C-alpha positions as CSV (number, residue, x, y, z in Angstrom):
1,M,62.6,-116.0,76.2
2,L,60.5,-113.0,75.1
3,W,61.4,-111.1,78.3
4,W,65.1,-111.5,77.4
5,I,64.5,-110.1,74.0
6,I,62.5,-107.1,75.3
7,G,65.2,-106.5,78.0
8,G,68.0,-106.7,75.4
9,V,66.2,-104.2,73.2
10,A,65.5,-101.9,76.1
11,I,69.2,-101.9,77.1
12,A,70.3,-101.3,73.5
13,L,67.9,-98.3,73.4
14,V,69.3,-96.9,76.6
15,V,72.9,-97.3,75.4
16,A,72.0,-95.6,72.1
17,A,70.4,-92.7,73.9
18,V,73.4,-92.2,76.1
19,L,75.8,-92.2,73.2
20,F,73.6,-89.8,71.3
21,I,73.5,-87.4,74.2
22,R,77.2,-87.6,74.7
23,R,77.9,-86.9,71.0
24,R,75.6,-83.8,71.1
25,K,77.3,-82.5,74.3
26,A,80.7,-83.1,72.7
27,A,79.7,-81.1,69.6
28,G,79.3,-78.1,71.9
29,A,76.8,-75.3,72.1
30,L,75.5,-73.5,69.0
31,T,78.1,-70.9,67.9
32,S,76.2,-67.9,66.5
33,I,75.8,-64.2,66.6
34,V,72.1,-63.4,66.6
35,L,71.1,-59.9,65.4
36,M,67.8,-59.1,67.2
37,R,65.8,-56.6,65.0
38,S,62.9,-54.3,65.3
39,G,61.6,-55.7,62.0
40,P,62.3,-58.5,59.6
41,L,65.2,-58.5,57.1
42,H,64.3,-60.1,53.8
43,L,67.7,-61.5,52.8
44,T,68.8,-62.4,49.3
45,E,71.8,-64.4,48.2
46,A,73.3,-61.1,47.0
47,H,72.8,-59.6,50.5
48,V,74.6,-62.5,52.2
49,L,77.3,-62.7,49.5
50,A,78.2,-59.1,50.0
51,A,78.5,-59.6,53.8
52,A,80.6,-62.7,53.3
53,R,83.0,-61.1,50.9
54,R,83.8,-58.4,53.4
55,V,85.8,-61.0,55.2
56,F,86.4,-63.8,52.7
57,K,86.8,-61.8,49.5
58,D,86.3,-63.8,46.4
59,D,86.7,-67.2,48.2
60,A,83.1,-67.2,49.4
61,S,80.1,-68.5,47.6
62,V,76.5,-68.6,48.8
63,A,73.8,-71.1,48.4
64,S,70.1,-70.9,49.4
65,L,69.1,-73.5,52.0
66,P,66.1,-75.5,50.7
67,L,63.4,-74.8,53.4
68,G,60.5,-76.2,51.4
69,D,57.0,-76.5,52.9
70,T,58.2,-77.8,56.2
71,K,60.0,-74.7,57.4
72,P,59.4,-73.6,60.9
73,P,56.9,-70.8,61.5
74,G,58.4,-67.4,61.1
75,L,61.5,-68.6,59.2
76,L,62.0,-66.3,56.2
77,A,65.2,-67.6,54.5
78,G,68.4,-69.5,55.0
79,F,71.7,-69.4,53.3
80,A,75.0,-71.3,53.5
81,I,78.3,-69.5,53.1
82,L,80.7,-72.0,51.5
83,L,84.4,-71.6,51.8
84,S,87.4,-73.7,50.7
85,G,89.2,-75.2,53.7
86,A,87.1,-73.4,56.3
87,P,83.9,-74.0,58.3
88,V,80.6,-73.5,56.7
89,F,78.5,-70.6,58.0
90,Y,74.7,-70.4,57.9
91,V,72.7,-67.2,57.8
92,I,69.1,-67.5,58.9
93,S,66.4,-64.9,58.9
94,A,63.1,-65.0,60.8
95,D,60.2,-62.6,61.4
96,R,59.5,-63.7,64.9
97,P,61.3,-63.0,68.2
98,Y,64.4,-65.0,69.1
99,G,63.6,-67.2,72.1
100,E,60.5,-67.0,74.3
101,A,59.1,-64.0,76.2
102,A,59.8,-65.7,79.5
103,D,63.6,-65.7,78.6
104,A,63.6,-61.9,79.1
105,E,62.8,-62.3,82.8
106,N,66.2,-64.0,83.3
107,I,68.1,-61.0,81.9
108,G,69.7,-58.9,84.7
109,D,70.4,-55.7,82.8
110,A,67.2,-53.6,82.6
111,K,68.1,-52.0,79.3
112,V,69.0,-55.3,77.6
113,R,65.9,-56.9,79.0
114,Q,63.7,-54.1,77.5
115,V,65.3,-54.3,74.1
116,F,65.0,-58.1,74.2
117,K,61.3,-57.9,75.0
118,S,60.7,-55.4,72.2
119,H,62.5,-57.1,69.3
120,K,60.3,-58.5,66.6
121,A,62.7,-60.5,64.3
122,W,66.2,-61.9,64.1
123,V,69.0,-62.9,61.8
124,S,71.7,-65.4,62.9
125,V,75.1,-66.1,61.6
126,D,76.0,-69.6,62.7
127,V,79.2,-71.7,62.5
128,V,78.2,-75.2,61.4
129,G,79.6,-77.9,63.6
130,G,79.7,-76.1,67.0
131,A,82.7,-74.4,68.5
132,P,85.8,-74.3,66.2
133,P,89.1,-75.9,67.3
134,A,91.2,-73.7,69.6
135,K,93.8,-72.9,66.9
136,M,91.1,-71.5,64.6
137,R,88.8,-70.0,67.2
138,S,89.9,-66.4,67.0
139,M,89.8,-66.3,63.2
140,V,86.4,-68.0,63.0
141,M,84.9,-65.7,65.6
142,M,86.2,-62.6,63.9
143,S,84.9,-63.9,60.6
144,L,81.5,-64.5,62.2
145,A,81.5,-60.9,63.6
146,V,82.4,-59.4,60.2
147,V,79.7,-61.2,58.4
148,A,77.2,-60.2,61.1
149,T,78.3,-56.6,60.9
150,G,77.7,-56.7,57.1
151,L,74.1,-57.7,57.8
152,M,73.4,-55.0,60.4
153,D,71.3,-51.9,59.7
154,K,69.3,-49.4,61.7
155,E,66.8,-52.0,62.7
156,T,69.4,-54.1,64.5
157,V,68.8,-53.4,68.2
158,L,70.8,-56.1,70.1
159,L,73.3,-58.8,69.4
160,Y,73.6,-62.1,71.2
161,A,76.7,-64.4,71.3
162,T,75.3,-67.9,71.9
163,W,78.7,-69.4,72.9
164,L,79.0,-66.8,75.6
165,G,75.4,-66.3,76.6
166,R,76.0,-62.5,76.5
167,T,74.7,-59.6,74.6
168,A,76.1,-56.3,73.0
169,F,74.6,-53.3,71.4
170,P,75.2,-52.6,67.7
171,S,77.3,-49.6,68.5
172,D,79.8,-52.0,70.2
173,M,80.4,-54.1,67.2
174,K,83.1,-51.8,65.7
175,K,85.1,-52.4,68.9
176,A,85.6,-56.1,67.9
177,G,87.4,-55.0,64.8
178,E,89.6,-52.5,66.7
179,S,90.5,-55.0,69.5
180,G,90.5,-58.2,67.4
181,N,88.6,-59.8,70.3
182,V,85.0,-60.6,69.6
183,D,84.3,-62.0,73.1
184,A,85.3,-58.6,74.6
185,I,82.3,-56.7,73.1
186,F,79.7,-59.1,74.6
187,T,79.5,-57.8,78.1
188,T,75.9,-58.2,79.4
């Protein structure tokens, strides 16, 4: 009898794990623009609100994310951009490299690889909930790019679009506004 119970519990755990994995895959990859930087950016709510209002005008409000004592090493700050009737955006700042040093070895372009290896900090602008629905995708991606551009400065050395797995240089960001196609600027 005990073996039947143990077997039933094991099957239930396997089914739960499969459903969890399917749900995570269905949610899609993280949708972010990561600004790789030569030094950390100590963000404030005012900083993030100014970047958000470049695209959302007065409709945006910003709230600090409660990181507490359990925040991951290197994480400096986190903020949520709250909008009425639109996805929530997170802005996260860290004073450590994005990814692992070994990740650089997989980058084919020598210039991009060198910049990736040398960056020291990052800021990400994330769309909460994964990839947006097809009918909203263009607007959400352009909004993501405008907020990211508002957080760029001379220490921004490389941008990474997580949904594409490609990079762009800061000088290429203005092309997104001109073309209306964020995906087109991320070429390497």
